[in-house]
SEMARTOR-389807 format. One record per residue (C-alpha): z negated, x negated, y negated; residue number from 1. Coordinates in steps of 0.1 Angstrom, whole numbers, plus 5000, padded with zeros to 4 digits. Example, Ala and Ser with C-alpha at 12.3 -4.5 7.8 and 13.67 -1.06 7.14 Angstrom:
BEGIN
(pt (4922, 4877, 5045), 1)
(pt (4929, 4863, 5011), 2)
END
This chain:
BEGIN
(pt (4961, 4861, 5163), 1)
(pt (4942, 4878, 5145), 2)
(pt (4938, 4916, 5139), 3)
(pt (4957, 4941, 5114), 4)
(pt (4941, 4969, 5101), 5)
(pt (4940, 4995, 5082), 6)
(pt (4934, 4992, 5039), 7)
(pt (4926, 5015, 5013), 8)
(pt (4950, 5010, 4984), 9)
(pt (4941, 5030, 4943), 10)
(pt (4953, 5018, 4909), 11)
(pt (4976, 5031, 4884), 12)
(pt (5015, 5017, 4875), 13)
(pt (5041, 5022, 4849), 14)
(pt (5070, 5041, 4855), 15)
(pt (5095, 5044, 4836), 16)
(pt (5095, 5008, 4816), 17)
(pt (5123, 5016, 4795), 18)
(pt (5130, 5053, 4784), 19)
(pt (5094, 5071, 4786), 20)
(pt (5069, 5053, 4800), 21)
(pt (5041, 5071, 4825), 22)
(pt (5014, 5054, 4842), 23)
(pt (5008, 5071, 4871), 24)
(pt (4978, 5067, 4898), 25)
(pt (4986, 5066, 4936), 26)
(pt (4971, 5057, 4968), 27)
(pt (4985, 5042, 5006), 28)
(pt (4970, 5037, 5027), 29)
(pt (4986, 4998, 5045), 30)
(pt (4985, 4978, 5077), 31)
(pt (4978, 4942, 5063), 32)
(pt (4960, 4910, 5082), 33)
(pt (4939, 4905, 5055), 34)
(pt (4929, 4924, 5016), 35)
(pt (4959, 4895, 4995), 36)
(pt (4986, 4902, 5023), 37)
(pt (4978, 4947, 5014), 38)
(pt (4977, 4938, 4980), 39)
(pt (5012, 4917, 4982), 40)
(pt (5028, 4949, 5008), 41)
(pt (5020, 4969, 4970), 42)
(pt (5036, 4950, 4942), 43)
(pt (5065, 4943, 4966), 44)
(pt (5075, 4978, 4976), 45)
(pt (5067, 4995, 4948), 46)
(pt (5087, 4969, 4930), 47)
(pt (5113, 4970, 4949), 48)
(pt (5116, 5010, 4951), 49)
(pt (5115, 5017, 4918), 50)
(pt (5114, 4989, 4902), 51)
(pt (5080, 4979, 4880), 52)
(pt (5074, 4944, 4874), 53)
(pt (5042, 4931, 4887), 54)
(pt (5016, 4927, 4854), 55)
(pt (5031, 4965, 4855), 56)
(pt (5008, 4974, 4887), 57)
(pt (4969, 4978, 4885), 58)
(pt (4949, 4976, 4918), 59)
(pt (4914, 4984, 4911), 60)
(pt (4912, 4991, 4945), 61)
(pt (4912, 4975, 4982), 62)
(pt (4888, 4985, 5008), 63)
(pt (4894, 4988, 5045), 64)
(pt (4890, 5019, 5064), 65)
(pt (4893, 5029, 5104), 66)
(pt (4912, 5052, 5122), 67)
(pt (4896, 5082, 5116), 68)
(pt (4898, 5080, 5083), 69)
(pt (4930, 5085, 5078), 70)
(pt (4948, 5119, 5072), 71)
(pt (4987, 5112, 5081), 72)
(pt (4988, 5119, 5117), 73)
(pt (5023, 5094, 5113), 74)
(pt (5000, 5070, 5101), 75)
(pt (4977, 5071, 5130), 76)
(pt (5004, 5071, 5160), 77)
(pt (5018, 5039, 5141), 78)
(pt (4985, 5022, 5157), 79)
(pt (4986, 5034, 5185), 80)
(pt (5013, 5014, 5198), 81)
(pt (5011, 4978, 5218), 82)
(pt (5043, 4966, 5204), 83)
(pt (5083, 4974, 5183), 84)
(pt (5115, 4968, 5198), 85)
(pt (5137, 4963, 5169), 86)
END
């Protein structure tokens, strides 16, 4: 079984395509098995939350990061969990 890693994803997305288009930068930390899965998560996240099409999202960088590099306390605490029961 593969280990889940943290990826830092940087890029730009076109918000408000129909009214007042504005290209904004984003930086997001994602938990995934590999870079491809991290990229798919970004596409689905922005598509579902902001209704942005895949061709309007430009990913500039995906890199693996260590737990020490993460600034968000919630993500660090989530990494410590061994299992989640829903």
